[in-house]
C-alpha positions in Angstrom: 6.2 -27.0 64.5 9.6 -27.2 63.0 10.9 -25.1 60.1 11.4 -28.1 57.8 7.7 -28.8 56.9 7.2 -25.1 56.2 10.3 -25.0 54.1 9.1 -28.1 52.2 5.9 -26.3 51.4 7.6 -23.1 50.3 9.9 -25.2 48.1 7.0 -27.0 46.6 5.1 -23.8 45.9 8.2 -22.1 44.4 8.9 -25.0 42.1 5.3 -25.4 41.0 5.1 -21.6 40.4 8.2 -21.8 38.2 6.6 -24.6 36.2 3.4 -22.6 35.9 5.3 -19.5 34.7 7.1 -21.6 32.1 3.8 -23.1 30.9 2.2 -19.7 30.7 5.1 -18.2 28.8 5.9 -21.0 26.4 2.6 -22.9 26.1 2.5 -26.4 24.8 6.1 -26.3 23.7 7.2 -26.3 27.4 5.7 -29.7 28.0 9.0 -31.5 27.4 10.7 -29.3 30.1 7.8 -29.5 32.6 6.6 -33.1 32.6 9.8 -34.7 33.7 9.9 -32.5 36.8 6.4 -33.4 38.0 7.1 -36.9 39.5 9.6 -35.5 42.0 7.2 -32.8 43.0 4.3 -35.2 43.2 6.2 -37.5 45.6 7.6 -34.7 47.8 6.6 -34.8 51.5 5.1 -31.3 51.1 2.6 -32.5 48.4 1.7 -35.8 50.1 1.8 -34.8 53.8 -0.6 -32.0 54.2 -3.9 -30.7 52.8 -2.2 -27.4 52.0 0.5 -29.1 50.0 -1.9 -31.4 48.2 -4.2 -28.4 47.3 -1.2 -26.4 46.1 0.2 -29.2 43.9 -3.3 -30.0 42.4 -4.2 -26.4 41.8 -0.9 -25.6 39.9 -1.2 -28.9 38.0 -4.7 -27.8 36.8 -3.3 -24.5 35.6 -0.2 -26.0 34.0 -2.4 -28.5 32.1 -4.5 -25.7 30.8 -1.5 -23.7 29.5 0.0 -26.8 27.9 -3.4 -27.7 26.3 -2.9 -31.2 27.7 -5.9 -32.2 29.9 -4.5 -35.7 30.3 -1.4 -34.2 32.1 -3.6 -33.9 35.2 -4.7 -37.5 35.0 -1.1 -38.7 34.6 0.3 -36.7 37.5 -2.5 -36.1 39.9 -2.3 -37.2 43.6 -6.1 -37.5 43.8 -6.7 -41.2 43.6 -10.2 -41.6 44.8 -10.1 -45.3 45.4 -6.9 -45.0 47.5 -8.2 -42.2 49.6 -11.6 -43.7 50.1 -9.9 -46.9 51.3 -7.7 -45.0 53.7 -10.7 -43.2 55.0 -12.6 -46.5 55.6 -9.6 -48.0 57.3 -9.1 -44.9 59.6 -11.9 -42.3 59.6 -9.7 -40.1 61.8 -7.2 -39.5 58.9 -8.0 -35.9 58.1 -5.8 -35.8 55.0 -7.7 -38.8 53.6 -11.0 -37.1 54.4 -9.8 -33.9 52.7 -8.4 -35.7 49.6 -11.6 -37.7 49.3 -13.6 -34.5 49.3 -11.4 -33.1 46.6 -11.9 -36.3 44.5 -15.7 -36.1 45.0 -15.7 -32.5 43.9 -13.7 -33.3 40.8 -16.1 -36.2 40.0 -19.2 -33.9 40.3 -20.4 -35.3 43.6 -20.7 -31.9 45.3 -23.1 -33.0 48.1 -20.9 -35.8 49.3 -17.9 -33.6 49.1 -19.6 -30.8 51.1 -20.5 -33.3 53.9 -16.9 -34.3 54.3 -15.7 -30.7 54.1 -18.3 -29.6 56.7 -17.0 -32.3 59.0 -13.5 -31.1 58.6 -14.6 -27.4 59.0 -16.2 -28.2 62.3 -13.1 -30.2 63.6 -9.8 -29.3 65.0 -7.9 -31.2 62.3 -5.2 -29.3 60.4 -7.3 -29.1 57.3 -10.1 -27.2 59.1 -9.2 -23.8 57.7 -8.9 -25.2 54.1 -12.3 -26.9 54.4 -13.8 -23.6 55.6 -12.3 -21.6 52.8 -13.5 -24.1 50.1 -17.0 -24.1 51.6 -17.0 -20.2 51.8 -16.0 -20.1 48.2 -18.8 -22.4 47.3 -21.3 -20.1 49.1 -19.9 -17.1 47.2 -20.2 -18.8 43.9 -23.8 -19.9 44.6 -24.7 -16.4 45.6 -23.3 -15.0 42.3 -25.2 -17.6 40.2 
């Protein structure tokens, strides 16, 4: 593994964290400063090239949208395009990122059972998203136990 992909993720995380802090500090008034920066982060190789980057981007985007009181922000800037990822998965079922992203889309759309099936497959695999899938499934078990 080269240092460049790791650095890209660190850069993505740092920039998303800075936007989150701005949103948390200034609230809805920060939207004019934050929204123009999102397209570049959305198209960065770190956000589009790995499950970790995708999850980082989407998680921060959710939090930023909450602080800006703008739920549509997530819809405008999300990478989670269910039709696209389902088509990628049908075209090549071995694409682990497409499988992971499809599972996230299904979870978002309330289809937990279908999402869990995809995540279980990833968790049992040797794909790079294996540990992320395991973490999400473990969190689901913890939440179910607390309910």
